[in-house]
C-alpha positions as CSV (number, residue, x, y, z in Angstrom):
1,M,161.9,-96.8,127.2
2,I,160.0,-100.3,127.6
3,E,159.1,-101.5,131.2
4,L,157.3,-104.6,132.0
5,D,156.4,-104.9,135.5
6,G,155.0,-108.4,137.0
7,L,153.5,-109.0,133.7
8,S,151.7,-112.1,133.4
9,K,149.2,-113.9,130.9
10,T,146.9,-116.9,131.5
11,F,144.7,-118.6,129.0
12,G,142.4,-120.9,131.0
13,R,144.6,-123.0,133.0
14,V,147.9,-122.1,130.8
15,K,150.2,-119.1,132.1
16,A,151.8,-118.2,128.7
17,V,153.6,-115.3,130.5
18,N,154.5,-115.7,134.2
19,N,155.5,-112.5,136.2
20,I,158.1,-110.9,133.8
21,S,159.8,-107.5,134.7
22,L,162.0,-106.0,132.4
23,T,163.6,-102.4,131.7
24,I,164.8,-101.9,128.3
25,P,166.4,-98.4,128.0
26,Q,166.3,-96.1,124.8
27,G,168.5,-97.1,121.8
28,Q,168.9,-100.7,123.0
29,F,168.4,-103.7,120.4
30,F,166.7,-106.3,122.8
31,G,166.5,-109.7,121.7
32,F,163.5,-111.9,123.2
33,L,164.5,-115.6,122.5
34,G,162.8,-118.8,123.6
35,P,161.6,-122.2,122.1
36,N,157.8,-122.6,120.7
37,G,155.4,-122.3,123.2
38,A,157.5,-120.0,125.5
39,G,155.3,-117.1,125.7
40,K,157.2,-114.8,123.1
41,T,154.6,-113.9,120.8
42,T,152.0,-113.5,123.6
43,T,154.1,-110.9,125.3
44,I,154.8,-109.5,121.9
45,K,151.2,-109.0,121.5
46,I,150.8,-107.5,124.5
47,L,153.4,-104.8,124.0
48,A,151.7,-104.1,120.6
49,G,148.3,-103.6,122.4
50,L,146.5,-106.6,120.9
51,L,146.2,-108.5,123.9
52,K,145.4,-107.4,127.6
53,P,147.6,-108.6,130.6
54,T,146.1,-110.8,133.2
55,S,148.2,-109.1,135.7
56,G,151.3,-106.8,135.8
57,R,151.9,-103.3,133.7
58,V,153.5,-102.3,130.6
59,T,154.6,-98.8,129.8
60,M,156.1,-97.8,126.4
61,G,157.8,-94.8,126.1
62,G,156.0,-94.0,129.5
63,F,152.4,-94.4,128.5
64,D,150.9,-97.4,130.3
65,I,149.6,-100.0,127.3
66,T,146.1,-100.5,129.2
67,T,145.2,-97.0,130.2
68,D,147.1,-94.9,127.2
69,G,147.2,-97.6,124.6
70,M,146.5,-94.5,121.8
71,K,149.3,-92.5,123.0
72,A,151.9,-96.0,123.2
73,K,150.9,-96.9,119.7
74,K,151.4,-93.7,118.2
75,I,155.1,-93.8,119.2
76,T,155.6,-97.9,118.3
77,G,155.8,-99.6,115.2
78,Y,154.9,-103.3,115.1
79,I,156.0,-105.8,112.4
80,P,154.4,-109.2,112.9
81,D,155.5,-112.4,111.9
82,K,152.9,-112.8,109.3
83,P,152.0,-109.8,107.1
84,F,148.4,-108.7,107.4
85,L,147.1,-106.5,104.6
86,Y,144.5,-105.2,102.8
87,E,145.2,-107.0,99.6
88,K,142.8,-105.4,97.5
89,L,144.4,-101.9,97.8
90,T,147.5,-101.1,96.1
91,A,150.9,-100.6,98.1
92,H,150.6,-96.8,97.8
93,E,146.8,-96.6,98.9
94,F,148.0,-99.0,101.9
95,L,150.6,-96.4,102.9
96,E,148.5,-93.6,102.6
97,F,145.8,-95.5,104.9
98,I,148.4,-96.1,107.7
99,A,149.7,-92.3,107.1
100,R,146.0,-91.3,107.7
101,I,145.9,-93.4,110.8
102,Y,148.8,-91.7,112.2
103,E,147.3,-88.3,111.2
104,L,150.8,-87.4,109.6
105,E,151.2,-84.1,107.7
106,W,150.2,-85.1,104.1
107,R,153.4,-83.5,102.2
108,E,155.8,-85.0,104.8
109,A,153.7,-88.4,104.6
110,Q,154.2,-88.5,100.6
111,Q,158.0,-88.0,101.1
112,R,158.3,-90.7,103.7
113,M,156.1,-93.1,101.5
114,K,158.5,-92.4,98.4
115,E,161.4,-92.8,100.5
116,Y,160.4,-96.4,101.9
117,L,159.1,-97.7,98.5
118,D,162.6,-96.6,97.2
119,I,164.5,-98.5,100.2
120,F,162.7,-101.6,99.8
121,R,162.5,-101.6,96.0
122,L,158.8,-101.4,95.8
123,S,158.3,-98.4,93.8
124,E,157.6,-100.2,90.5
125,W,155.1,-102.2,92.0
126,K,153.5,-99.2,93.9
127,N,150.4,-99.3,92.0
128,E,149.9,-103.0,91.9
129,L,147.3,-104.6,94.3
130,I,149.1,-106.2,97.2
131,E,147.2,-109.7,96.6
132,S,149.7,-110.0,93.5
133,F,152.8,-109.6,96.1
134,S,155.2,-112.2,97.1
135,H,155.4,-113.0,101.1
136,G,158.7,-111.2,101.1
137,M,157.3,-108.1,99.3
138,K,154.4,-107.9,101.6
139,Q,156.9,-108.3,104.5
140,K,158.5,-105.3,103.1
141,L,155.6,-103.2,102.6
142,V,154.7,-104.2,106.7
143,M,158.1,-102.7,107.4
144,S,157.7,-99.4,105.5
145,A,154.2,-99.2,107.1
146,A,155.7,-99.7,110.5
147,L,158.4,-97.2,110.1
148,L,156.4,-94.5,108.3
149,H,155.6,-92.4,111.4
150,N,159.0,-92.3,112.7
151,P,158.3,-94.6,115.9
152,Q,160.3,-94.4,118.9
153,I,160.1,-98.0,119.8
154,I,159.8,-100.9,117.3
155,I,158.1,-104.3,118.0
156,V,159.4,-107.0,115.6
157,D,158.5,-110.7,115.4
158,E,160.7,-112.7,113.2
159,P,161.8,-110.0,110.4
160,M,163.7,-111.9,107.9
161,V,160.8,-114.5,107.3
162,G,160.2,-114.6,103.7
163,L,163.2,-112.3,102.8
164,D,165.7,-113.0,100.4
165,P,169.4,-112.6,101.6
166,E,169.6,-109.2,99.9
167,G,166.3,-108.2,101.6
168,A,167.6,-109.6,104.9
169,L,170.7,-107.5,104.8
170,L,169.0,-104.5,103.9
171,V,166.5,-105.1,107.1
172,R,169.7,-105.4,109.3
173,K,171.5,-102.3,108.1
174,I,168.2,-100.2,108.5
175,F,167.7,-101.4,112.1
176,K,171.2,-101.0,112.8
177,N,170.8,-97.5,111.8
178,L,167.7,-96.8,113.5
179,V,169.1,-98.1,117.2
180,E,172.1,-95.4,116.3
181,Q,169.5,-92.9,116.1
182,G,167.8,-93.8,119.6
183,V,165.2,-96.0,118.3
184,T,164.4,-99.1,120.7
185,I,163.9,-102.4,118.9
186,F,162.4,-105.5,120.8
187,M,162.8,-108.4,118.4
188,S,161.8,-111.9,118.8
189,T,163.4,-114.3,116.4
190,H,164.4,-118.1,116.1
191,T,167.3,-117.1,113.7
192,L,169.7,-117.1,116.5
193,P,173.0,-115.8,114.3
194,I,170.6,-112.6,113.4
195,A,169.8,-112.4,117.3
196,Q,173.9,-112.6,118.0
197,Q,174.8,-110.3,115.3
198,L,172.3,-107.4,115.8
199,C,171.3,-107.7,119.7
200,D,173.1,-105.5,122.7
201,R,171.4,-107.7,124.9
202,I,169.0,-111.0,125.0
203,V,166.8,-112.4,127.2
204,I,165.6,-116.3,126.9
205,I,162.4,-117.0,128.3
206,Q,161.1,-120.6,128.8
207,R,157.3,-121.8,129.9
208,G,156.7,-118.0,130.6
209,I,159.6,-117.4,132.8
210,I,162.9,-115.5,132.0
211,V,165.9,-118.1,132.3
212,A,168.8,-115.9,131.2
213,D,169.2,-112.0,130.8
214,G,172.3,-110.3,129.2
215,D,175.2,-110.0,126.6
216,I,176.6,-113.1,124.9
217,D,179.5,-113.0,127.4
218,T,176.9,-113.1,130.5
219,L,174.7,-115.8,128.8
220,K,177.9,-118.0,128.1
221,Q,179.0,-117.8,131.9
222,K,175.4,-118.8,132.9
223,A,175.3,-121.6,130.4
224,H,179.2,-122.7,131.5
225,S,179.6,-123.1,127.9
226,G,182.8,-123.1,126.1
227,S,181.1,-121.9,122.6
228,N,180.8,-118.6,121.7
229,E,177.8,-119.5,119.4
230,L,174.5,-118.1,120.5
231,E,172.9,-121.3,119.3
232,D,174.8,-123.7,121.4
233,I,174.3,-121.3,124.4
234,F,170.7,-121.1,124.0
235,L,170.4,-124.9,123.7
236,Q,172.3,-125.7,126.7
237,L,170.1,-122.9,129.0
238,T,166.8,-123.9,127.7
239,R,168.0,-128.0,127.9
240,D,169.1,-127.3,131.7
241,T,166.1,-125.4,132.7
242,E,163.8,-128.3,131.2
243,E,165.8,-130.9,132.9
244,M,165.8,-128.9,136.2
245,R,161.6,-129.0,135.8
246,L,161.4,-132.5,135.1
247,A,163.7,-133.3,138.2
248,Q,161.3,-131.2,140.3
249,L,158.2,-132.8,138.9
250,L,159.9,-136.6,139.9
């Protein structure tokens, strides 16, 4: 469903993403983890069509993100870590705008808008300007917009930021349900317990390079860790990689 083949992205002398290759099948909940500056957000922006790769190829559902970008975006929902919204619109107006962008059939679009406004408990606020919303409410509205066209792929960066415990639980349930229906989710997060709870497979990236790939048991073996907690395993793997890099430099 998602394929990265030799993906690289350079900013001046900095290689943010360095020759990454991945295949993520349909219906997989995929976790993309790494320390700050590892290349996670750059990769996500390439998948979402917001950045062009320096080299390599990305396909989403068989569509090349560079040459068939519109087709790739039509089957993809993108949830950024910071919700960017037209704040002078109401919530309902914003969802109508998104529905028109995706050219949804109007009766079906109205039904989906009502459904997601109800699910995320935004119905009573649907005619209020978005500028009056809290960060958590804006995040819920962005999620509603990303799911409105029934995407086959969801790209999500820090989905729980700004959500209260009830909202975070709701989002976890929605994501699990979507994966059970065959939707592929590519998620980046610093909240490692969430990744451990939700993800079928986890890749850890550091300095633009993949340093580990697999389920929790595979990562645990690679880290030679006695802990079953992803946080401990993650810290061990990234620490070992950084120590190896420094040793090579010395």
